[in-house]
PyMOL Python script that loads the backbone (N, CA, C, O; Angstrom):
from pymol import cmd

cmd.read_pdbstr("""\
ATOM      1  N   MET A   1      41.672  -2.939  60.641  1.00  0.00           N
ATOM      2  CA  MET A   1      41.928  -4.296  60.226  1.00  0.00           C
ATOM      3  C   MET A   1      41.806  -4.345  58.722  1.00  0.00           C
ATOM      4  O   MET A   1      40.785  -3.869  58.225  1.00  0.00           O
ATOM      5  N   PRO A   2      42.682  -4.839  57.984  1.00  0.00           N
ATOM      6  CA  PRO A   2      44.022  -5.312  58.324  1.00  0.00           C
ATOM      7  C   PRO A   2      45.088  -4.216  58.162  1.00  0.00           C
ATOM      8  O   PRO A   2      44.855  -3.148  57.596  1.00  0.00           O
ATOM      9  N   TYR A   3      46.260  -4.549  58.691  1.00  0.00           N
ATOM     10  CA  TYR A   3      47.438  -3.681  58.556  1.00  0.00           C
ATOM     11  C   TYR A   3      48.555  -4.495  57.922  1.00  0.00           C
ATOM     12  O   TYR A   3      48.940  -5.535  58.458  1.00  0.00           O
ATOM     13  N   LEU A   4      49.078  -4.044  56.797  1.00  0.00           N
ATOM     14  CA  LEU A   4      50.210  -4.688  56.142  1.00  0.00           C
ATOM     15  C   LEU A   4      51.424  -3.788  56.259  1.00  0.00           C
ATOM     16  O   LEU A   4      51.351  -2.593  55.970  1.00  0.00           O
ATOM     17  N   SER A   5      52.535  -4.358  56.680  1.00  0.00           N
ATOM     18  CA  SER A   5      53.793  -3.631  56.778  1.00  0.00           C
ATOM     19  C   SER A   5      54.764  -4.264  55.795  1.00  0.00           C
ATOM     20  O   SER A   5      55.172  -5.413  55.966  1.00  0.00           O
ATOM     21  N   ILE A   6      55.126  -3.526  54.785  1.00  0.00           N
ATOM     22  CA  ILE A   6      55.988  -4.043  53.722  1.00  0.00           C
ATOM     23  C   ILE A   6      57.389  -3.483  53.909  1.00  0.00           C
ATOM     24  O   ILE A   6      57.570  -2.276  54.074  1.00  0.00           O
ATOM     25  N   LYS A   7      58.372  -4.364  53.883  1.00  0.00           N
ATOM     26  CA  LYS A   7      59.780  -3.976  53.870  1.00  0.00           C
ATOM     27  C   LYS A   7      60.319  -4.443  52.523  1.00  0.00           C
ATOM     28  O   LYS A   7      60.039  -5.563  52.095  1.00  0.00           O
ATOM     29  N   CYS A   8      61.089  -3.593  51.856  1.00  0.00           N
ATOM     30  CA  CYS A   8      61.586  -3.962  50.535  1.00  0.00           C
ATOM     31  C   CYS A   8      62.852  -3.192  50.219  1.00  0.00           C
ATOM     32  O   CYS A   8      63.158  -2.178  50.845  1.00  0.00           O
ATOM     33  N   TYR A   9      63.583  -3.695  49.231  1.00  0.00           N
ATOM     34  CA  TYR A   9      64.692  -2.923  48.692  1.00  0.00           C
ATOM     35  C   TYR A   9      64.109  -1.684  48.018  1.00  0.00           C
ATOM     36  O   TYR A   9      62.938  -1.690  47.638  1.00  0.00           O
ATOM     37  N   PRO A  10      64.887  -0.638  47.865  1.00  0.00           N
ATOM     38  CA  PRO A  10      64.393   0.571  47.198  1.00  0.00           C
ATOM     39  C   PRO A  10      63.834   0.285  45.800  1.00  0.00           C
ATOM     40  O   PRO A  10      64.414  -0.471  45.021  1.00  0.00           O
ATOM     41  N   ARG A  11      62.713   0.898  45.514  1.00  0.00           N
ATOM     42  CA  ARG A  11      62.037   0.780  44.225  1.00  0.00           C
ATOM     43  C   ARG A  11      61.628   2.178  43.782  1.00  0.00           C
ATOM     44  O   ARG A  11      61.593   3.107  44.589  1.00  0.00           O
ATOM     45  N   ASP A  12      61.320   2.321  42.510  1.00  0.00           N
ATOM     46  CA  ASP A  12      60.863   3.623  42.040  1.00  0.00           C
ATOM     47  C   ASP A  12      59.411   3.854  42.469  1.00  0.00           C
ATOM     48  O   ASP A  12      58.704   2.926  42.864  1.00  0.00           O
ATOM     49  N   GLU A  13      58.999   5.091  42.382  1.00  0.00           N
ATOM     50  CA  GLU A  13      57.660   5.495  42.848  1.00  0.00           C
ATOM     51  C   GLU A  13      56.563   4.699  42.164  1.00  0.00           C
ATOM     52  O   GLU A  13      55.611   4.280  42.822  1.00  0.00           O
ATOM     53  N   ALA A  14      56.669   4.481  40.868  1.00  0.00           N
ATOM     54  CA  ALA A  14      55.635   3.752  40.131  1.00  0.00           C
ATOM     55  C   ALA A  14      55.508   2.313  40.643  1.00  0.00           C
ATOM     56  O   ALA A  14      54.395   1.810  40.792  1.00  0.00           O
ATOM     57  N   ALA A  15      56.616   1.659  40.909  1.00  0.00           N
ATOM     58  CA  ALA A  15      56.590   0.279  41.405  1.00  0.00           C
ATOM     59  C   ALA A  15      55.993   0.219  42.807  1.00  0.00           C
ATOM     60  O   ALA A  15      55.188  -0.665  43.101  1.00  0.00           O
ATOM     61  N   ARG A  16      56.379   1.150  43.668  1.00  0.00           N
ATOM     62  CA  ARG A  16      55.822   1.178  45.028  1.00  0.00           C
ATOM     63  C   ARG A  16      54.315   1.379  44.989  1.00  0.00           C
ATOM     64  O   ARG A  16      53.557   0.665  45.647  1.00  0.00           O
ATOM     65  N   ARG A  17      53.907   2.346  44.219  1.00  0.00           N
ATOM     66  CA  ARG A  17      52.470   2.652  44.122  1.00  0.00           C
ATOM     67  C   ARG A  17      51.689   1.463  43.555  1.00  0.00           C
ATOM     68  O   ARG A  17      50.626   1.122  44.074  1.00  0.00           O
ATOM     69  N   ALA A  18      52.199   0.836  42.508  1.00  0.00           N
ATOM     70  CA  ALA A  18      51.508  -0.304  41.892  1.00  0.00           C
ATOM     71  C   ALA A  18      51.370  -1.462  42.870  1.00  0.00           C
ATOM     72  O   ALA A  18      50.309  -2.081  42.949  1.00  0.00           O
ATOM     73  N   ALA A  19      52.430  -1.762  43.614  1.00  0.00           N
ATOM     74  CA  ALA A  19      52.375  -2.860  44.579  1.00  0.00           C
ATOM     75  C   ALA A  19      51.356  -2.585  45.674  1.00  0.00           C
ATOM     76  O   ALA A  19      50.557  -3.455  46.020  1.00  0.00           O
ATOM     77  N   VAL A  20      51.384  -1.379  46.215  1.00  0.00           N
ATOM     78  CA  VAL A  20      50.450  -1.031  47.284  1.00  0.00           C
ATOM     79  C   VAL A  20      49.011  -1.047  46.768  1.00  0.00           C
ATOM     80  O   VAL A  20      48.122  -1.544  47.459  1.00  0.00           O
ATOM     81  N   GLU A  21      48.766  -0.522  45.584  1.00  0.00           N
ATOM     82  CA  GLU A  21      47.420  -0.526  45.024  1.00  0.00           C
ATOM     83  C   GLU A  21      46.897  -1.942  44.806  1.00  0.00           C
ATOM     84  O   GLU A  21      45.730  -2.224  45.080  1.00  0.00           O
ATOM     85  N   ARG A  22      47.756  -2.834  44.313  1.00  0.00           N
ATOM     86  CA  ARG A  22      47.311  -4.219  44.063  1.00  0.00           C
ATOM     87  C   ARG A  22      47.013  -4.946  45.366  1.00  0.00           C
ATOM     88  O   ARG A  22      46.038  -5.693  45.450  1.00  0.00           O
ATOM     89  N   LEU A  23      47.843  -4.735  46.383  1.00  0.00           N
ATOM     90  CA  LEU A  23      47.578  -5.349  47.683  1.00  0.00           C
ATOM     91  C   LEU A  23      46.293  -4.797  48.288  1.00  0.00           C
ATOM     92  O   LEU A  23      45.487  -5.552  48.831  1.00  0.00           O
ATOM     93  N   ASN A  24      46.101  -3.506  48.197  1.00  0.00           N
ATOM     94  CA  ASN A  24      44.888  -2.870  48.697  1.00  0.00           C
ATOM     95  C   ASN A  24      43.653  -3.466  48.012  1.00  0.00           C
ATOM     96  O   ASN A  24      42.673  -3.822  48.667  1.00  0.00           O
ATOM     97  N   GLN A  25      43.722  -3.564  46.700  1.00  0.00           N
ATOM     98  CA  GLN A  25      42.605  -4.123  45.932  1.00  0.00           C
ATOM     99  C   GLN A  25      42.334  -5.575  46.319  1.00  0.00           C
ATOM    100  O   GLN A  25      41.179  -5.975  46.461  1.00  0.00           O
ATOM    101  N   ALA A  26      43.387  -6.359  46.487  1.00  0.00           N
ATOM    102  CA  ALA A  26      43.217  -7.768  46.871  1.00  0.00           C
ATOM    103  C   ALA A  26      42.517  -7.891  48.219  1.00  0.00           C
ATOM    104  O   ALA A  26      41.649  -8.748  48.382  1.00  0.00           O
ATOM    105  N   LEU A  27      42.874  -7.061  49.179  1.00  0.00           N
ATOM    106  CA  LEU A  27      42.226  -7.110  50.490  1.00  0.00           C
ATOM    107  C   LEU A  27      40.749  -6.754  50.392  1.00  0.00           C
ATOM    108  O   LEU A  27      39.915  -7.362  51.064  1.00  0.00           O
ATOM    109  N   MET A  28      40.428  -5.787  49.572  1.00  0.00           N
ATOM    110  CA  MET A  28      39.019  -5.428  49.400  1.00  0.00           C
ATOM    111  C   MET A  28      38.250  -6.567  48.733  1.00  0.00           C
ATOM    112  O   MET A  28      37.129  -6.875  49.138  1.00  0.00           O
ATOM    113  N   GLU A  29      38.838  -7.191  47.718  1.00  0.00           N
ATOM    114  CA  GLU A  29      38.153  -8.246  46.980  1.00  0.00           C
ATOM    115  C   GLU A  29      38.082  -9.559  47.739  1.00  0.00           C
ATOM    116  O   GLU A  29      37.013 -10.164  47.825  1.00  0.00           O
ATOM    117  N   VAL A  30      39.200 -10.008  48.290  1.00  0.00           N
ATOM    118  CA  VAL A  30      39.267 -11.333  48.897  1.00  0.00           C
ATOM    119  C   VAL A  30      38.687 -11.355  50.311  1.00  0.00           C
ATOM    120  O   VAL A  30      37.964 -12.282  50.676  1.00  0.00           O
ATOM    121  N   TRP A  31      39.002 -10.343  51.094  1.00  0.00           N
ATOM    122  CA  TRP A  31      38.537 -10.308  52.487  1.00  0.00           C
ATOM    123  C   TRP A  31      37.294  -9.461  52.678  1.00  0.00           C
ATOM    124  O   TRP A  31      36.711  -9.461  53.762  1.00  0.00           O
ATOM    125  N   GLY A  32      36.881  -8.747  51.661  1.00  0.00           N
ATOM    126  CA  GLY A  32      35.699  -7.909  51.767  1.00  0.00           C
ATOM    127  C   GLY A  32      35.895  -6.681  52.638  1.00  0.00           C
ATOM    128  O   GLY A  32      34.936  -6.167  53.214  1.00  0.00           O
ATOM    129  N   CYS A  33      37.125  -6.212  52.739  1.00  0.00           N
ATOM    130  CA  CYS A  33      37.422  -5.041  53.557  1.00  0.00           C
ATOM    131  C   CYS A  33      36.922  -3.769  52.890  1.00  0.00           C
ATOM    132  O   CYS A  33      36.951  -3.627  51.668  1.00  0.00           O
ATOM    133  N   ALA A  34      36.469  -2.864  53.717  1.00  0.00           N
ATOM    134  CA  ALA A  34      36.153  -1.530  53.218  1.00  0.00           C
ATOM    135  C   ALA A  34      37.466  -0.764  53.090  1.00  0.00           C
ATOM    136  O   ALA A  34      38.386  -0.995  53.873  1.00  0.00           O
ATOM    137  N   PRO A  35      37.570   0.134  52.127  1.00  0.00           N
ATOM    138  CA  PRO A  35      38.822   0.877  51.955  1.00  0.00           C
ATOM    139  C   PRO A  35      39.303   1.558  53.233  1.00  0.00           C
ATOM    140  O   PRO A  35      40.504   1.596  53.499  1.00  0.00           O
ATOM    141  N   GLU A  36      38.384   2.092  54.018  1.00  0.00           N
ATOM    142  CA  GLU A  36      38.777   2.795  55.235  1.00  0.00           C
ATOM    143  C   GLU A  36      39.277   1.877  56.345  1.00  0.00           C
ATOM    144  O   GLU A  36      39.767   2.349  57.371  1.00  0.00           O
ATOM    145  N   ASP A  37      39.152   0.567  56.142  1.00  0.00           N
ATOM    146  CA  ASP A  37      39.629  -0.395  57.143  1.00  0.00           C
ATOM    147  C   ASP A  37      41.061  -0.861  56.878  1.00  0.00           C
ATOM    148  O   ASP A  37      41.633  -1.569  57.707  1.00  0.00           O
ATOM    149  N   ILE A  38      41.644  -0.485  55.761  1.00  0.00           N
ATOM    150  CA  ILE A  38      42.953  -0.992  55.340  1.00  0.00           C
ATOM    151  C   ILE A  38      44.038   0.039  55.589  1.00  0.00           C
ATOM    152  O   ILE A  38      43.893   1.215  55.256  1.00  0.00           O
ATOM    153  N   THR A  39      45.136  -0.430  56.184  1.00  0.00           N
ATOM    154  CA  THR A  39      46.322   0.403  56.363  1.00  0.00           C
ATOM    155  C   THR A  39      47.512  -0.365  55.807  1.00  0.00           C
ATOM    156  O   THR A  39      47.715  -1.531  56.147  1.00  0.00           O
ATOM    157  N   ILE A  40      48.289   0.274  54.964  1.00  0.00           N
ATOM    158  CA  ILE A  40      49.480  -0.344  54.378  1.00  0.00           C
ATOM    159  C   ILE A  40      50.647   0.619  54.529  1.00  0.00           C
ATOM    160  O   ILE A  40      50.570   1.776  54.115  1.00  0.00           O
ATOM    161  N   SER A  41      51.723   0.131  55.123  1.00  0.00           N
ATOM    162  CA  SER A  41      52.947   0.935  55.194  1.00  0.00           C
ATOM    163  C   SER A  41      54.016   0.270  54.343  1.00  0.00           C
ATOM    164  O   SER A  41      54.004  -0.945  54.144  1.00  0.00           O
ATOM    165  N   LEU A  42      54.938   1.081  53.845  1.00  0.00           N
ATOM    166  CA  LEU A  42      56.018   0.566  53.013  1.00  0.00           C
ATOM    167  C   LEU A  42      57.306   1.244  53.456  1.00  0.00           C
ATOM    168  O   LEU A  42      57.411   2.471  53.464  1.00  0.00           O
ATOM    169  N   GLU A  43      58.283   0.425  53.822  1.00  0.00           N
ATOM    170  CA  GLU A  43      59.583   0.936  54.258  1.00  0.00           C
ATOM    171  C   GLU A  43      60.667   0.349  53.367  1.00  0.00           C
ATOM    172  O   GLU A  43      60.804  -0.869  53.257  1.00  0.00           O
ATOM    173  N   GLU A  44      61.421   1.213  52.744  1.00  0.00           N
ATOM    174  CA  GLU A  44      62.533   0.751  51.918  1.00  0.00           C
ATOM    175  C   GLU A  44      63.773   0.564  52.792  1.00  0.00           C
ATOM    176  O   GLU A  44      64.097   1.399  53.636  1.00  0.00           O
ATOM    177  N   VAL A  45      64.449  -0.552  52.562  1.00  0.00           N
ATOM    178  CA  VAL A  45      65.650  -0.895  53.318  1.00  0.00           C
ATOM    179  C   VAL A  45      66.764  -1.192  52.318  1.00  0.00           C
ATOM    180  O   VAL A  45      66.579  -1.980  51.391  1.00  0.00           O
ATOM    181  N   ALA A  46      67.899  -0.571  52.505  1.00  0.00           N
ATOM    182  CA  ALA A  46      69.038  -0.795  51.606  1.00  0.00           C
ATOM    183  C   ALA A  46      69.483  -2.263  51.687  1.00  0.00           C
ATOM    184  O   ALA A  46      69.463  -2.863  52.761  1.00  0.00           O
ATOM    185  N   PRO A  47      69.882  -2.832  50.548  1.00  0.00           N
ATOM    186  CA  PRO A  47      70.307  -4.232  50.556  1.00  0.00           C
ATOM    187  C   PRO A  47      71.371  -4.551  51.613  1.00  0.00           C
ATOM    188  O   PRO A  47      71.338  -5.616  52.229  1.00  0.00           O
ATOM    189  N   GLU A  48      72.306  -3.632  51.818  1.00  0.00           N
ATOM    190  CA  GLU A  48      73.367  -3.896  52.784  1.00  0.00           C
ATOM    191  C   GLU A  48      72.863  -3.878  54.240  1.00  0.00           C
ATOM    192  O   GLU A  48      73.563  -4.341  55.140  1.00  0.00           O
ATOM    193  N   ASP A  49      71.667  -3.350  54.468  1.00  0.00           N
ATOM    194  CA  ASP A  49      71.087  -3.312  55.810  1.00  0.00           C
ATOM    195  C   ASP A  49      70.030  -4.391  56.039  1.00  0.00           C
ATOM    196  O   ASP A  49      69.520  -4.540  57.149  1.00  0.00           O
ATOM    197  N   TRP A  50      69.707  -5.137  54.991  1.00  0.00           N
ATOM    198  CA  TRP A  50      68.587  -6.078  55.032  1.00  0.00           C
ATOM    199  C   TRP A  50      68.730  -7.117  56.152  1.00  0.00           C
ATOM    200  O   TRP A  50      67.794  -7.308  56.929  1.00  0.00           O
ATOM    201  N   ASP A  51      69.855  -7.774  56.245  1.00  0.00           N
ATOM    202  CA  ASP A  51      70.014  -8.830  57.251  1.00  0.00           C
ATOM    203  C   ASP A  51      69.816  -8.312  58.671  1.00  0.00           C
ATOM    204  O   ASP A  51      69.121  -8.941  59.470  1.00  0.00           O
ATOM    205  N   ASP A  52      70.414  -7.185  58.987  1.00  0.00           N
ATOM    206  CA  ASP A  52      70.327  -6.642  60.343  1.00  0.00           C
ATOM    207  C   ASP A  52      68.963  -6.044  60.669  1.00  0.00           C
ATOM    208  O   ASP A  52      68.499  -6.148  61.804  1.00  0.00           O
ATOM    209  N   ARG A  53      68.319  -5.422  59.690  1.00  0.00           N
ATOM    210  CA  ARG A  53      67.065  -4.715  59.961  1.00  0.00           C
ATOM    211  C   ARG A  53      65.814  -5.527  59.688  1.00  0.00           C
ATOM    212  O   ARG A  53      64.757  -5.245  60.253  1.00  0.00           O
ATOM    213  N   VAL A  54      65.922  -6.550  58.812  1.00  0.00           N
ATOM    214  CA  VAL A  54      64.717  -7.289  58.421  1.00  0.00           C
ATOM    215  C   VAL A  54      64.871  -8.802  58.589  1.00  0.00           C
ATOM    216  O   VAL A  54      64.095  -9.426  59.314  1.00  0.00           O
ATOM    217  N   GLU A  55      65.864  -9.392  57.926  1.00  0.00           N
ATOM    218  CA  GLU A  55      65.992 -10.852  57.888  1.00  0.00           C
ATOM    219  C   GLU A  55      66.030 -11.476  59.288  1.00  0.00           C
ATOM    220  O   GLU A  55      65.199 -12.326  59.608  1.00  0.00           O
ATOM    221  N   ARG A  56      66.968 -11.069  60.105  1.00  0.00           N
ATOM    222  CA  ARG A  56      67.097 -11.686  61.441  1.00  0.00           C
ATOM    223  C   ARG A  56      65.990 -11.268  62.415  1.00  0.00           C
ATOM    224  O   ARG A  56      65.351 -12.135  63.011  1.00  0.00           O
ATOM    225  N   PRO A  57      65.747  -9.959  62.594  1.00  0.00           N
ATOM    226  CA  PRO A  57      64.771  -9.582  63.621  1.00  0.00           C
ATOM    227  C   PRO A  57      63.308  -9.789  63.248  1.00  0.00           C
ATOM    228  O   PRO A  57      62.471  -9.971  64.132  1.00  0.00           O
ATOM    229  N   GLU A  58      62.985  -9.764  61.964  1.00  0.00           N
ATOM    230  CA  GLU A  58      61.574  -9.840  61.598  1.00  0.00           C
ATOM    231  C   GLU A  58      61.175 -11.134  60.902  1.00  0.00           C
ATOM    232  O   GLU A  58      60.055 -11.611  61.084  1.00  0.00           O
ATOM    233  N   ILE A  59      62.061 -11.701  60.122  1.00  0.00           N
ATOM    234  CA  ILE A  59      61.709 -12.924  59.397  1.00  0.00           C
ATOM    235  C   ILE A  59      62.117 -14.155  60.201  1.00  0.00           C
ATOM    236  O   ILE A  59      61.264 -14.951  60.595  1.00  0.00           O
ATOM    237  N   ARG A  60      63.395 -14.312  60.441  1.00  0.00           N
ATOM    238  CA  ARG A  60      63.885 -15.508  61.144  1.00  0.00           C
ATOM    239  C   ARG A  60      63.363 -15.616  62.571  1.00  0.00           C
ATOM    240  O   ARG A  60      63.132 -16.715  63.076  1.00  0.00           O
ATOM    241  N   ALA A  61      63.180 -14.468  63.213  1.00  0.00           N
ATOM    242  CA  ALA A  61      62.706 -14.485  64.602  1.00  0.00           C
ATOM    243  C   ALA A  61      61.219 -14.808  64.707  1.00  0.00           C
ATOM    244  O   ALA A  61      60.725 -15.104  65.795  1.00  0.00           O
ATOM    245  N   ARG A  62      60.504 -14.754  63.586  1.00  0.00           N
ATOM    246  CA  ARG A  62      59.052 -14.981  63.610  1.00  0.00           C
ATOM    247  C   ARG A  62      58.612 -15.996  62.563  1.00  0.00           C
ATOM    248  O   ARG A  62      57.585 -15.807  61.912  1.00  0.00           O
ATOM    249  N   LEU A  63      59.360 -17.042  62.400  1.00  0.00           N
ATOM    250  CA  LEU A  63      59.042 -18.022  61.366  1.00  0.00           C
ATOM    251  C   LEU A  63      57.654 -18.630  61.535  1.00  0.00           C
ATOM    252  O   LEU A  63      57.072 -19.118  60.567  1.00  0.00           O
ATOM    253  N   ASP A  64      57.125 -18.606  62.742  1.00  0.00           N
ATOM    254  CA  ASP A  64      55.791 -19.171  62.970  1.00  0.00           C
ATOM    255  C   ASP A  64      54.673 -18.317  62.362  1.00  0.00           C
ATOM    256  O   ASP A  64      53.513 -18.731  62.361  1.00  0.00           O
ATOM    257  N   THR A  65      55.011 -17.129  61.846  1.00  0.00           N
ATOM    258  CA  THR A  65      54.011 -16.272  61.205  1.00  0.00           C
ATOM    259  C   THR A  65      54.280 -16.059  59.713  1.00  0.00           C
ATOM    260  O   THR A  65      53.521 -15.359  59.043  1.00  0.00           O
ATOM    261  N   VAL A  66      55.339 -16.647  59.197  1.00  0.00           N
ATOM    262  CA  VAL A  66      55.742 -16.426  57.801  1.00  0.00           C
ATOM    263  C   VAL A  66      55.031 -17.436  56.896  1.00  0.00           C
ATOM    264  O   VAL A  66      55.215 -18.645  57.034  1.00  0.00           O
ATOM    265  N   TRP A  67      54.226 -16.927  55.980  1.00  0.00           N
ATOM    266  CA  TRP A  67      53.450 -17.782  55.081  1.00  0.00           C
ATOM    267  C   TRP A  67      54.222 -18.185  53.832  1.00  0.00           C
ATOM    268  O   TRP A  67      53.999 -19.270  53.296  1.00  0.00           O
ATOM    269  N   ILE A  68      55.117 -17.337  53.365  1.00  0.00           N
ATOM    270  CA  ILE A  68      55.985 -17.668  52.227  1.00  0.00           C
ATOM    271  C   ILE A  68      57.391 -17.256  52.622  1.00  0.00           C
ATOM    272  O   ILE A  68      57.628 -16.111  53.008  1.00  0.00           O
ATOM    273  N   LEU A  69      58.320 -18.194  52.524  1.00  0.00           N
ATOM    274  CA  LEU A  69      59.708 -17.936  52.905  1.00  0.00           C
ATOM    275  C   LEU A  69      60.599 -18.217  51.712  1.00  0.00           C
ATOM    276  O   LEU A  69      60.662 -19.349  51.232  1.00  0.00           O
ATOM    277  N   ASP A  70      61.281 -17.203  51.238  1.00  0.00           N
ATOM    278  CA  ASP A  70      62.188 -17.337  50.098  1.00  0.00           C
ATOM    279  C   ASP A  70      61.513 -18.024  48.917  1.00  0.00           C
ATOM    280  O   ASP A  70      62.116 -18.857  48.242  1.00  0.00           O
ATOM    281  N   GLY A  71      60.240 -17.660  48.674  1.00  0.00           N
ATOM    282  CA  GLY A  71      59.481 -18.204  47.555  1.00  0.00           C
ATOM    283  C   GLY A  71      58.766 -19.506  47.844  1.00  0.00           C
ATOM    284  O   GLY A  71      57.941 -19.944  47.041  1.00  0.00           O
ATOM    285  N   GLU A  72      59.061 -20.139  48.976  1.00  0.00           N
ATOM    286  CA  GLU A  72      58.436 -21.423  49.324  1.00  0.00           C
ATOM    287  C   GLU A  72      57.189 -21.177  50.168  1.00  0.00           C
ATOM    288  O   GLU A  72      57.242 -20.513  51.203  1.00  0.00           O
ATOM    289  N   LYS A  73      56.061 -21.730  49.702  1.00  0.00           N
ATOM    290  CA  LYS A  73      54.813 -21.593  50.443  1.00  0.00           C
ATOM    291  C   LYS A  73      54.842 -22.512  51.665  1.00  0.00           C
ATOM    292  O   LYS A  73      55.201 -23.686  51.568  1.00  0.00           O
ATOM    293  N   ARG A  74      54.462 -21.960  52.804  1.00  0.00           N
ATOM    294  CA  ARG A  74      54.497 -22.681  54.077  1.00  0.00           C
ATOM    295  C   ARG A  74      53.123 -22.574  54.726  1.00  0.00           C
ATOM    296  O   ARG A  74      52.992 -21.994  55.804  1.00  0.00           O
ATOM    297  N   TYR A  75      52.113 -23.120  54.090  1.00  0.00           N
ATOM    298  CA  TYR A  75      50.746 -22.994  54.587  1.00  0.00           C
ATOM    299  C   TYR A  75      50.408 -24.221  55.413  1.00  0.00           C
ATOM    300  O   TYR A  75      50.450 -25.325  54.871  1.00  0.00           O
ATOM    301  N   PRO A  76      50.081 -24.099  56.670  1.00  0.00           N
ATOM    302  CA  PRO A  76      50.123 -22.886  57.500  1.00  0.00           C
ATOM    303  C   PRO A  76      51.554 -22.575  57.926  1.00  0.00           C
ATOM    304  O   PRO A  76      52.440 -23.423  57.816  1.00  0.00           O
ATOM    305  N   PRO A  77      51.777 -21.343  58.418  1.00  0.00           N
ATOM    306  CA  PRO A  77      53.137 -20.946  58.828  1.00  0.00           C
ATOM    307  C   PRO A  77      53.704 -21.840  59.914  1.00  0.00           C
ATOM    308  O   PRO A  77      52.966 -22.463  60.678  1.00  0.00           O
ATOM    309  N   GLY A  78      55.012 -21.892  59.968  1.00  0.00           N
ATOM    310  CA  GLY A  78      55.692 -22.651  61.001  1.00  0.00           C
ATOM    311  C   GLY A  78      55.827 -24.129  60.708  1.00  0.00           C
ATOM    312  O   GLY A  78      56.412 -24.868  61.499  1.00  0.00           O
ATOM    313  N   LYS A  79      55.292 -24.570  59.579  1.00  0.00           N
ATOM    314  CA  LYS A  79      55.359 -26.002  59.229  1.00  0.00           C
ATOM    315  C   LYS A  79      56.485 -26.256  58.248  1.00  0.00           C
ATOM    316  O   LYS A  79      56.699 -27.397  57.836  1.00  0.00           O
TER     317      LYS A  79
END
""", "prot")
cmd.dss("prot")
cmd.show_as("cartoon", "prot")
cmd.util.cbc("prot")
cmd.orient("prot")
């Protein structure tokens, strides 16, 4: 606990590493997680595949769990 699964357009190694490190650090600081309790995966998806692989099956199909949608904060999700 917790597990973050990140889907994104392709990025360079430095950007991927920086994003994962900052998220990892935030979980340790804000939630008080121990480093060994955190799992983060990152999957790059080509822009032309985004709608079929991410937008429809993972975002639109689960709007009740989406906290930020297209930059708009939806706290709590589904509202």
